[in-house]
PyMOL Python script that loads the backbone (N, CA, C, O; Angstrom):
from pymol import cmd

cmd.read_pdbstr("""\
ATOM      1  N   UNK A   1      49.151 -23.708  15.042  1.00  0.00           N
ATOM      2  CA  UNK A   1      48.395 -23.952  13.738  1.00  0.00           C
ATOM      3  C   UNK A   1      47.167 -24.611  14.090  1.00  0.00           C
ATOM      4  O   UNK A   1      46.176 -24.086  13.582  1.00  0.00           O
ATOM      5  N   UNK A   2      46.879 -25.958  15.066  1.00  0.00           N
ATOM      6  CA  UNK A   2      45.932 -26.494  15.009  1.00  0.00           C
ATOM      7  C   UNK A   2      44.993 -25.768  15.992  1.00  0.00           C
ATOM      8  O   UNK A   2      43.939 -26.274  16.377  1.00  0.00           O
ATOM      9  N   UNK A   3      45.470 -24.453  16.408  1.00  0.00           N
ATOM     10  CA  UNK A   3      44.486 -23.588  17.453  1.00  0.00           C
ATOM     11  C   UNK A   3      43.932 -22.143  16.227  1.00  0.00           C
ATOM     12  O   UNK A   3      43.283 -21.179  16.634  1.00  0.00           O
ATOM     13  N   UNK A   4      44.253 -22.268  15.142  1.00  0.00           N
ATOM     14  CA  UNK A   4      44.132 -21.388  14.087  1.00  0.00           C
ATOM     15  C   UNK A   4      42.986 -22.152  13.548  1.00  0.00           C
ATOM     16  O   UNK A   4      41.939 -21.603  13.206  1.00  0.00           O
ATOM     17  N   UNK A   5      43.208 -23.494  13.472  1.00  0.00           N
ATOM     18  CA  UNK A   5      41.941 -24.478  12.466  1.00  0.00           C
ATOM     19  C   UNK A   5      40.621 -24.835  13.629  1.00  0.00           C
ATOM     20  O   UNK A   5      39.609 -25.441  13.277  1.00  0.00           O
ATOM     21  N   UNK A   6      40.835 -24.374  14.955  1.00  0.00           N
ATOM     22  CA  UNK A   6      39.758 -24.695  16.030  1.00  0.00           C
ATOM     23  C   UNK A   6      39.063 -23.427  15.663  1.00  0.00           C
ATOM     24  O   UNK A   6      37.963 -23.612  15.141  1.00  0.00           O
ATOM     25  N   UNK A   7      39.360 -22.432  15.779  1.00  0.00           N
ATOM     26  CA  UNK A   7      38.780 -20.750  15.611  1.00  0.00           C
ATOM     27  C   UNK A   7      38.269 -20.786  14.504  1.00  0.00           C
ATOM     28  O   UNK A   7      37.145 -20.284  14.470  1.00  0.00           O
ATOM     29  N   UNK A   8      38.756 -21.296  13.309  1.00  0.00           N
ATOM     30  CA  UNK A   8      37.943 -20.759  11.857  1.00  0.00           C
ATOM     31  C   UNK A   8      36.971 -21.930  12.024  1.00  0.00           C
ATOM     32  O   UNK A   8      35.884 -21.629  11.531  1.00  0.00           O
ATOM     33  N   UNK A   9      36.984 -23.028  12.490  1.00  0.00           N
ATOM     34  CA  UNK A   9      35.981 -23.944  12.181  1.00  0.00           C
ATOM     35  C   UNK A   9      34.653 -23.581  13.468  1.00  0.00           C
ATOM     36  O   UNK A   9      33.468 -23.909  13.403  1.00  0.00           O
ATOM     37  N   UNK A  10      35.423 -22.736  14.686  1.00  0.00           N
ATOM     38  CA  UNK A  10      34.405 -22.637  15.080  1.00  0.00           C
ATOM     39  C   UNK A  10      33.280 -21.256  14.975  1.00  0.00           C
ATOM     40  O   UNK A  10      32.101 -21.202  15.326  1.00  0.00           O
ATOM     41  N   UNK A  11      34.225 -20.120  14.305  1.00  0.00           N
ATOM     42  CA  UNK A  11      34.171 -19.179  13.557  1.00  0.00           C
ATOM     43  C   UNK A  11      32.824 -19.355  12.513  1.00  0.00           C
ATOM     44  O   UNK A  11      31.752 -18.754  12.442  1.00  0.00           O
ATOM     45  N   UNK A  12      33.402 -20.438  11.770  1.00  0.00           N
ATOM     46  CA  UNK A  12      32.527 -21.352  10.309  1.00  0.00           C
ATOM     47  C   UNK A  12      31.096 -21.605  10.892  1.00  0.00           C
ATOM     48  O   UNK A  12      30.011 -21.243  10.437  1.00  0.00           O
ATOM     49  N   UNK A  13      31.412 -22.389  12.126  1.00  0.00           N
ATOM     50  CA  UNK A  13      29.709 -23.036  12.648  1.00  0.00           C
ATOM     51  C   UNK A  13      28.836 -21.935  13.005  1.00  0.00           C
ATOM     52  O   UNK A  13      27.666 -21.873  12.627  1.00  0.00           O
ATOM     53  N   UNK A  14      29.505 -20.914  13.861  1.00  0.00           N
ATOM     54  CA  UNK A  14      28.441 -19.857  14.838  1.00  0.00           C
ATOM     55  C   UNK A  14      28.204 -19.216  13.598  1.00  0.00           C
ATOM     56  O   UNK A  14      26.992 -19.317  13.406  1.00  0.00           O
ATOM     57  N   UNK A  15      28.829 -18.496  12.481  1.00  0.00           N
ATOM     58  CA  UNK A  15      28.342 -17.640  11.291  1.00  0.00           C
ATOM     59  C   UNK A  15      27.220 -18.529  10.510  1.00  0.00           C
ATOM     60  O   UNK A  15      26.301 -17.883  10.006  1.00  0.00           O
ATOM     61  N   UNK A  16      27.205 -19.632  10.392  1.00  0.00           N
ATOM     62  CA  UNK A  16      26.483 -20.510   9.568  1.00  0.00           C
ATOM     63  C   UNK A  16      25.132 -20.709  10.361  1.00  0.00           C
ATOM     64  O   UNK A  16      24.063 -20.876   9.774  1.00  0.00           O
ATOM     65  N   UNK A  17      25.242 -20.684  11.593  1.00  0.00           N
ATOM     66  CA  UNK A  17      23.845 -20.836  12.552  1.00  0.00           C
ATOM     67  C   UNK A  17      23.177 -19.573  12.794  1.00  0.00           C
ATOM     68  O   UNK A  17      21.978 -19.490  13.060  1.00  0.00           O
ATOM     69  N   UNK A  18      24.005 -18.550  12.694  1.00  0.00           N
ATOM     70  CA  UNK A  18      23.475 -17.178  12.699  1.00  0.00           C
ATOM     71  C   UNK A  18      22.486 -16.380  11.738  1.00  0.00           C
ATOM     72  O   UNK A  18      22.828 -16.001  10.618  1.00  0.00           O
ATOM     73  N   UNK A  19      21.267 -16.171  12.269  1.00  0.00           N
ATOM     74  CA  UNK A  19      20.460 -15.307  11.644  1.00  0.00           C
ATOM     75  C   UNK A  19      19.465 -16.219  10.526  1.00  0.00           C
ATOM     76  O   UNK A  19      19.883 -17.269  10.040  1.00  0.00           O
ATOM     77  N   UNK A  20      18.418 -15.789  10.278  1.00  0.00           N
ATOM     78  CA  UNK A  20      17.818 -16.723   9.451  1.00  0.00           C
ATOM     79  C   UNK A  20      17.275 -15.769   8.235  1.00  0.00           C
ATOM     80  O   UNK A  20      16.090 -15.688   7.912  1.00  0.00           O
ATOM     81  N   UNK A  21      18.100 -15.230   7.764  1.00  0.00           N
ATOM     82  CA  UNK A  21      17.830 -13.681   6.737  1.00  0.00           C
ATOM     83  C   UNK A  21      17.381 -14.788   5.216  1.00  0.00           C
ATOM     84  O   UNK A  21      18.043 -15.718   4.756  1.00  0.00           O
ATOM     85  N   UNK A  22      16.151 -14.285   4.778  1.00  0.00           N
ATOM     86  CA  UNK A  22      15.525 -15.325   3.651  1.00  0.00           C
ATOM     87  C   UNK A  22      14.765 -16.737   4.092  1.00  0.00           C
ATOM     88  O   UNK A  22      14.252 -17.570   3.344  1.00  0.00           O
ATOM     89  N   UNK A  23      14.837 -16.743   5.226  1.00  0.00           N
ATOM     90  CA  UNK A  23      14.173 -18.713   6.075  1.00  0.00           C
ATOM     91  C   UNK A  23      13.283 -17.861   6.757  1.00  0.00           C
ATOM     92  O   UNK A  23      13.632 -16.979   7.541  1.00  0.00           O
ATOM     93  N   UNK A  24      11.943 -18.186   6.396  1.00  0.00           N
ATOM     94  CA  UNK A  24      10.780 -17.860   6.786  1.00  0.00           C
ATOM     95  C   UNK A  24      10.274 -19.138   7.428  1.00  0.00           C
ATOM     96  O   UNK A  24       9.271 -19.204   8.140  1.00  0.00           O
ATOM     97  N   UNK A  25      11.065 -20.137   7.105  1.00  0.00           N
ATOM     98  CA  UNK A  25       9.978 -21.547   7.155  1.00  0.00           C
ATOM     99  C   UNK A  25       9.982 -21.751   9.030  1.00  0.00           C
ATOM    100  O   UNK A  25       9.486 -22.762   9.526  1.00  0.00           O
ATOM    101  N   UNK A  26      10.492 -20.851   9.741  1.00  0.00           N
ATOM    102  CA  UNK A  26      10.142 -21.322  11.194  1.00  0.00           C
ATOM    103  C   UNK A  26       9.347 -20.067  11.636  1.00  0.00           C
ATOM    104  O   UNK A  26       8.943 -19.832  12.775  1.00  0.00           O
ATOM    105  N   UNK A  27       9.163 -19.126  10.271  1.00  0.00           N
ATOM    106  CA  UNK A  27       8.256 -17.777  11.023  1.00  0.00           C
ATOM    107  C   UNK A  27       6.604 -17.986  10.944  1.00  0.00           C
ATOM    108  O   UNK A  27       6.172 -18.446   9.887  1.00  0.00           O
ATOM    109  N   UNK A  28       5.846 -17.735  11.796  1.00  0.00           N
ATOM    110  CA  UNK A  28       4.552 -18.020  11.539  1.00  0.00           C
ATOM    111  C   UNK A  28       3.815 -17.212  10.639  1.00  0.00           C
ATOM    112  O   UNK A  28       4.208 -16.156  10.143  1.00  0.00           O
ATOM    113  N   UNK A  29       2.605 -17.828  10.436  1.00  0.00           N
ATOM    114  CA  UNK A  29       1.847 -16.778   9.532  1.00  0.00           C
ATOM    115  C   UNK A  29       0.841 -15.812  10.288  1.00  0.00           C
ATOM    116  O   UNK A  29      -0.147 -16.301  10.835  1.00  0.00           O
ATOM    117  N   UNK A  30       1.076 -14.463  10.326  1.00  0.00           N
ATOM    118  CA  UNK A  30       0.059 -13.638  10.632  1.00  0.00           C
ATOM    119  C   UNK A  30       0.340 -13.197  12.429  1.00  0.00           C
ATOM    120  O   UNK A  30       1.261 -12.523  12.890  1.00  0.00           O
ATOM    121  N   UNK A  31      -0.528 -13.694  12.979  1.00  0.00           N
ATOM    122  CA  UNK A  31      -0.272 -13.216  14.621  1.00  0.00           C
ATOM    123  C   UNK A  31       0.098 -14.170  15.377  1.00  0.00           C
ATOM    124  O   UNK A  31      -0.069 -14.037  16.589  1.00  0.00           O
ATOM    125  N   UNK A  32       0.673 -15.333  14.869  1.00  0.00           N
ATOM    126  CA  UNK A  32       0.942 -16.420  15.495  1.00  0.00           C
ATOM    127  C   UNK A  32       2.130 -16.213  16.087  1.00  0.00           C
ATOM    128  O   UNK A  32       2.835 -15.355  15.557  1.00  0.00           O
ATOM    129  N   UNK A  33       2.596 -16.824  17.152  1.00  0.00           N
ATOM    130  CA  UNK A  33       3.579 -16.893  18.150  1.00  0.00           C
ATOM    131  C   UNK A  33       4.499 -17.719  17.161  1.00  0.00           C
ATOM    132  O   UNK A  33       3.992 -18.675  16.573  1.00  0.00           O
ATOM    133  N   UNK A  34       6.033 -17.343  16.918  1.00  0.00           N
ATOM    134  CA  UNK A  34       6.935 -17.910  16.015  1.00  0.00           C
ATOM    135  C   UNK A  34       7.363 -19.479  16.974  1.00  0.00           C
ATOM    136  O   UNK A  34       7.434 -19.645  18.191  1.00  0.00           O
ATOM    137  N   UNK A  35       7.532 -20.216  16.107  1.00  0.00           N
ATOM    138  CA  UNK A  35       7.817 -21.733  16.759  1.00  0.00           C
ATOM    139  C   UNK A  35       9.059 -22.030  16.629  1.00  0.00           C
ATOM    140  O   UNK A  35       9.619 -21.660  15.597  1.00  0.00           O
ATOM    141  N   UNK A  36       9.833 -22.793  17.668  1.00  0.00           N
ATOM    142  CA  UNK A  36      11.404 -22.555  17.956  1.00  0.00           C
ATOM    143  C   UNK A  36      11.586 -24.261  17.736  1.00  0.00           C
ATOM    144  O   UNK A  36      10.657 -25.062  17.831  1.00  0.00           O
ATOM    145  N   UNK A  37      12.775 -24.552  17.472  1.00  0.00           N
ATOM    146  CA  UNK A  37      13.433 -25.581  16.959  1.00  0.00           C
ATOM    147  C   UNK A  37      12.976 -27.036  17.830  1.00  0.00           C
ATOM    148  O   UNK A  37      12.990 -28.140  17.286  1.00  0.00           O
ATOM    149  N   UNK A  38      12.620 -26.839  19.105  1.00  0.00           N
ATOM    150  CA  UNK A  38      12.107 -28.034  19.840  1.00  0.00           C
ATOM    151  C   UNK A  38      10.910 -28.131  20.180  1.00  0.00           C
ATOM    152  O   UNK A  38      10.707 -28.842  21.165  1.00  0.00           O
ATOM    153  N   UNK A  39       9.813 -27.534  19.574  1.00  0.00           N
ATOM    154  CA  UNK A  39       8.572 -27.410  19.619  1.00  0.00           C
ATOM    155  C   UNK A  39       7.606 -28.317  19.783  1.00  0.00           C
ATOM    156  O   UNK A  39       6.503 -28.066  20.267  1.00  0.00           O
ATOM    157  N   UNK A  40       7.991 -29.430  19.379  1.00  0.00           N
ATOM    158  CA  UNK A  40       7.310 -30.581  19.036  1.00  0.00           C
ATOM    159  C   UNK A  40       8.003 -30.920  20.550  1.00  0.00           C
ATOM    160  O   UNK A  40       7.453 -30.793  21.644  1.00  0.00           O
ATOM    161  N   UNK A  41       9.101 -31.296  20.325  1.00  0.00           N
ATOM    162  CA  UNK A  41       9.529 -32.153  21.955  1.00  0.00           C
ATOM    163  C   UNK A  41       8.894 -31.249  23.296  1.00  0.00           C
ATOM    164  O   UNK A  41       8.258 -31.907  24.118  1.00  0.00           O
ATOM    165  N   UNK A  42       9.017 -30.070  23.488  1.00  0.00           N
ATOM    166  CA  UNK A  42       8.381 -29.140  24.421  1.00  0.00           C
ATOM    167  C   UNK A  42       6.727 -29.846  24.785  1.00  0.00           C
ATOM    168  O   UNK A  42       6.096 -30.147  25.798  1.00  0.00           O
ATOM    169  N   UNK A  43       6.540 -29.879  23.487  1.00  0.00           N
ATOM    170  CA  UNK A  43       4.763 -30.517  23.782  1.00  0.00           C
ATOM    171  C   UNK A  43       4.940 -31.611  24.187  1.00  0.00           C
ATOM    172  O   UNK A  43       4.181 -31.778  25.142  1.00  0.00           O
ATOM    173  N   UNK A  44       5.741 -32.790  23.931  1.00  0.00           N
ATOM    174  CA  UNK A  44       5.618 -33.945  24.127  1.00  0.00           C
ATOM    175  C   UNK A  44       6.357 -34.118  25.696  1.00  0.00           C
ATOM    176  O   UNK A  44       6.315 -35.231  26.220  1.00  0.00           O
ATOM    177  N   UNK A  45       6.998 -33.027  26.379  1.00  0.00           N
ATOM    178  CA  UNK A  45       7.309 -33.240  27.704  1.00  0.00           C
ATOM    179  C   UNK A  45       5.915 -32.580  28.509  1.00  0.00           C
ATOM    180  O   UNK A  45       5.390 -33.080  29.504  1.00  0.00           O
ATOM    181  N   UNK A  46       5.488 -31.377  27.830  1.00  0.00           N
ATOM    182  CA  UNK A  46       4.244 -31.066  28.362  1.00  0.00           C
ATOM    183  C   UNK A  46       3.331 -31.975  28.844  1.00  0.00           C
ATOM    184  O   UNK A  46       2.772 -32.069  29.937  1.00  0.00           O
ATOM    185  N   UNK A  47       3.277 -32.650  27.803  1.00  0.00           N
ATOM    186  CA  UNK A  47       2.037 -34.246  27.713  1.00  0.00           C
ATOM    187  C   UNK A  47       2.303 -35.118  28.965  1.00  0.00           C
ATOM    188  O   UNK A  47       1.538 -35.450  29.870  1.00  0.00           O
ATOM    189  N   UNK A  48       3.881 -35.447  28.706  1.00  0.00           N
ATOM    190  CA  UNK A  48       4.122 -36.533  29.821  1.00  0.00           C
ATOM    191  C   UNK A  48       3.463 -35.583  31.166  1.00  0.00           C
ATOM    192  O   UNK A  48       2.307 -35.576  31.590  1.00  0.00           O
ATOM    193  N   UNK A  49       4.344 -35.014  31.513  1.00  0.00           N
ATOM    194  CA  UNK A  49       3.986 -33.883  32.543  1.00  0.00           C
ATOM    195  C   UNK A  49       2.502 -34.093  33.362  1.00  0.00           C
ATOM    196  O   UNK A  49       2.207 -34.714  34.383  1.00  0.00           O
ATOM    197  N   UNK A  50       1.795 -33.342  32.495  1.00  0.00           N
ATOM    198  CA  UNK A  50       0.490 -33.809  32.774  1.00  0.00           C
ATOM    199  C   UNK A  50      -0.151 -34.984  32.799  1.00  0.00           C
ATOM    200  O   UNK A  50      -1.167 -35.148  33.474  1.00  0.00           O
ATOM    201  N   UNK A  51       0.487 -36.090  31.921  1.00  0.00           N
ATOM    202  CA  UNK A  51      -0.112 -37.379  32.398  1.00  0.00           C
ATOM    203  C   UNK A  51       0.484 -37.723  33.685  1.00  0.00           C
ATOM    204  O   UNK A  51      -0.290 -38.311  34.441  1.00  0.00           O
ATOM    205  N   UNK A  52       1.794 -37.482  34.180  1.00  0.00           N
ATOM    206  CA  UNK A  52       2.344 -37.680  35.364  1.00  0.00           C
ATOM    207  C   UNK A  52       1.268 -37.449  36.662  1.00  0.00           C
ATOM    208  O   UNK A  52       1.017 -38.235  37.575  1.00  0.00           O
ATOM    209  N   UNK A  53       0.739 -36.132  36.423  1.00  0.00           N
ATOM    210  CA  UNK A  53       0.037 -35.037  37.302  1.00  0.00           C
ATOM    211  C   UNK A  53      -1.233 -36.281  37.561  1.00  0.00           C
ATOM    212  O   UNK A  53      -1.682 -36.627  38.654  1.00  0.00           O
ATOM    213  N   UNK A  54      -1.644 -36.821  36.149  1.00  0.00           N
ATOM    214  CA  UNK A  54      -2.807 -36.848  36.350  1.00  0.00           C
ATOM    215  C   UNK A  54      -2.771 -38.615  37.240  1.00  0.00           C
ATOM    216  O   UNK A  54      -3.594 -38.928  38.100  1.00  0.00           O
ATOM    217  N   UNK A  55      -1.682 -39.497  36.775  1.00  0.00           N
ATOM    218  CA  UNK A  55      -1.426 -40.822  37.489  1.00  0.00           C
ATOM    219  C   UNK A  55      -1.184 -40.402  38.524  1.00  0.00           C
ATOM    220  O   UNK A  55      -2.174 -40.765  39.158  1.00  0.00           O
ATOM    221  N   UNK A  56      -0.455 -39.783  39.322  1.00  0.00           N
ATOM    222  CA  UNK A  56      -0.047 -39.456  40.506  1.00  0.00           C
ATOM    223  C   UNK A  56      -1.749 -39.009  41.288  1.00  0.00           C
ATOM    224  O   UNK A  56      -2.189 -39.501  42.327  1.00  0.00           O
ATOM    225  N   UNK A  57      -2.318 -38.150  40.569  1.00  0.00           N
ATOM    226  CA  UNK A  57      -3.637 -37.925  41.402  1.00  0.00           C
ATOM    227  C   UNK A  57      -4.595 -39.682  41.725  1.00  0.00           C
ATOM    228  O   UNK A  57      -5.149 -40.239  42.673  1.00  0.00           O
ATOM    229  N   UNK A  58      -4.278 -39.989  40.147  1.00  0.00           N
ATOM    230  CA  UNK A  58      -5.282 -41.519  40.308  1.00  0.00           C
ATOM    231  C   UNK A  58      -4.877 -42.339  41.422  1.00  0.00           C
ATOM    232  O   UNK A  58      -5.714 -42.825  42.183  1.00  0.00           O
ATOM    233  N   UNK A  59      -3.434 -42.548  41.581  1.00  0.00           N
ATOM    234  CA  UNK A  59      -2.739 -43.485  42.816  1.00  0.00           C
ATOM    235  C   UNK A  59      -3.202 -42.587  44.227  1.00  0.00           C
ATOM    236  O   UNK A  59      -3.193 -43.107  45.343  1.00  0.00           O
ATOM    237  N   UNK A  60      -3.490 -41.571  44.053  1.00  0.00           N
ATOM    238  CA  UNK A  60      -3.562 -40.462  45.525  1.00  0.00           C
ATOM    239  C   UNK A  60      -5.141 -41.471  45.920  1.00  0.00           C
ATOM    240  O   UNK A  60      -5.393 -42.237  46.850  1.00  0.00           O
ATOM    241  N   UNK A  61      -5.781 -41.111  44.979  1.00  0.00           N
ATOM    242  CA  UNK A  61      -7.390 -41.471  45.130  1.00  0.00           C
ATOM    243  C   UNK A  61      -7.431 -42.638  45.376  1.00  0.00           C
ATOM    244  O   UNK A  61      -8.333 -43.050  46.105  1.00  0.00           O
ATOM    245  N   UNK A  62      -6.754 -43.259  45.003  1.00  0.00           N
ATOM    246  CA  UNK A  62      -7.162 -45.157  44.916  1.00  0.00           C
ATOM    247  C   UNK A  62      -6.402 -45.724  46.626  1.00  0.00           C
ATOM    248  O   UNK A  62      -6.747 -46.753  47.206  1.00  0.00           O
ATOM    249  N   UNK A  63      -5.239 -44.635  47.183  1.00  0.00           N
ATOM    250  CA  UNK A  63      -4.889 -45.223  48.230  1.00  0.00           C
ATOM    251  C   UNK A  63      -5.834 -44.687  49.424  1.00  0.00           C
ATOM    252  O   UNK A  63      -5.907 -45.140  50.566  1.00  0.00           O
ATOM    253  N   UNK A  64      -6.681 -43.384  48.746  1.00  0.00           N
ATOM    254  CA  UNK A  64      -7.824 -43.054  49.863  1.00  0.00           C
ATOM    255  C   UNK A  64      -8.669 -44.142  49.844  1.00  0.00           C
ATOM    256  O   UNK A  64      -8.930 -44.850  50.817  1.00  0.00           O
ATOM    257  N   UNK A  65      -9.161 -44.285  48.551  1.00  0.00           N
ATOM    258  CA  UNK A  65     -10.282 -45.474  48.800  1.00  0.00           C
ATOM    259  C   UNK A  65     -10.020 -46.745  49.483  1.00  0.00           C
ATOM    260  O   UNK A  65     -10.839 -47.308  50.211  1.00  0.00           O
ATOM    261  N   UNK A  66      -8.733 -47.211  49.190  1.00  0.00           N
ATOM    262  CA  UNK A  66      -8.240 -48.675  50.025  1.00  0.00           C
ATOM    263  C   UNK A  66      -7.830 -48.301  51.520  1.00  0.00           C
ATOM    264  O   UNK A  66      -7.739 -49.256  52.292  1.00  0.00           O
ATOM    265  N   UNK A  67      -7.629 -47.310  51.909  1.00  0.00           N
ATOM    266  CA  UNK A  67      -7.287 -46.691  53.224  1.00  0.00           C
ATOM    267  C   UNK A  67      -8.744 -46.467  53.899  1.00  0.00           C
ATOM    268  O   UNK A  67      -8.901 -46.757  55.085  1.00  0.00           O
ATOM    269  N   UNK A  68      -9.915 -45.891  53.040  1.00  0.00           N
ATOM    270  CA  UNK A  68     -10.943 -45.780  53.603  1.00  0.00           C
ATOM    271  C   UNK A  68     -12.015 -47.270  53.854  1.00  0.00           C
ATOM    272  O   UNK A  68     -12.960 -47.505  54.607  1.00  0.00           O
ATOM    273  N   UNK A  69     -11.385 -47.955  52.934  1.00  0.00           N
ATOM    274  CA  UNK A  69     -12.402 -49.500  52.634  1.00  0.00           C
ATOM    275  C   UNK A  69     -11.909 -50.223  53.908  1.00  0.00           C
ATOM    276  O   UNK A  69     -12.762 -50.797  54.585  1.00  0.00           O
ATOM    277  N   UNK A  70     -10.417 -50.256  54.363  1.00  0.00           N
ATOM    278  CA  UNK A  70     -10.005 -51.225  54.980  1.00  0.00           C
ATOM    279  C   UNK A  70     -10.183 -50.531  56.581  1.00  0.00           C
ATOM    280  O   UNK A  70      -9.900 -51.330  57.473  1.00  0.00           O
ATOM    281  N   UNK A  71     -10.551 -49.358  56.976  1.00  0.00           N
ATOM    282  CA  UNK A  71     -10.885 -49.099  58.180  1.00  0.00           C
ATOM    283  C   UNK A  71     -12.373 -49.820  58.967  1.00  0.00           C
ATOM    284  O   UNK A  71     -12.653 -49.539  60.133  1.00  0.00           O
TER     285      UNK A  71
END
""", "prot")
cmd.dss("prot")
cmd.show_as("cartoon", "prot")
cmd.util.cbc("prot")
cmd.orient("prot")
């Protein structure tokens, strides 16, 4: 009996999440690329990666300056 309940629960969850008939909230207007659920999180992670790269570049430049001045 518990296996049936689990199987039915999984089926209902998957069927509830499948497709987006009549739901145009995620569809973009015109030729724009459709956005996915985590679009904002992906953008935030991309910004953080760029910031990390910028900081690493700044640290490297500063280390080079210190090394040049210490000679």
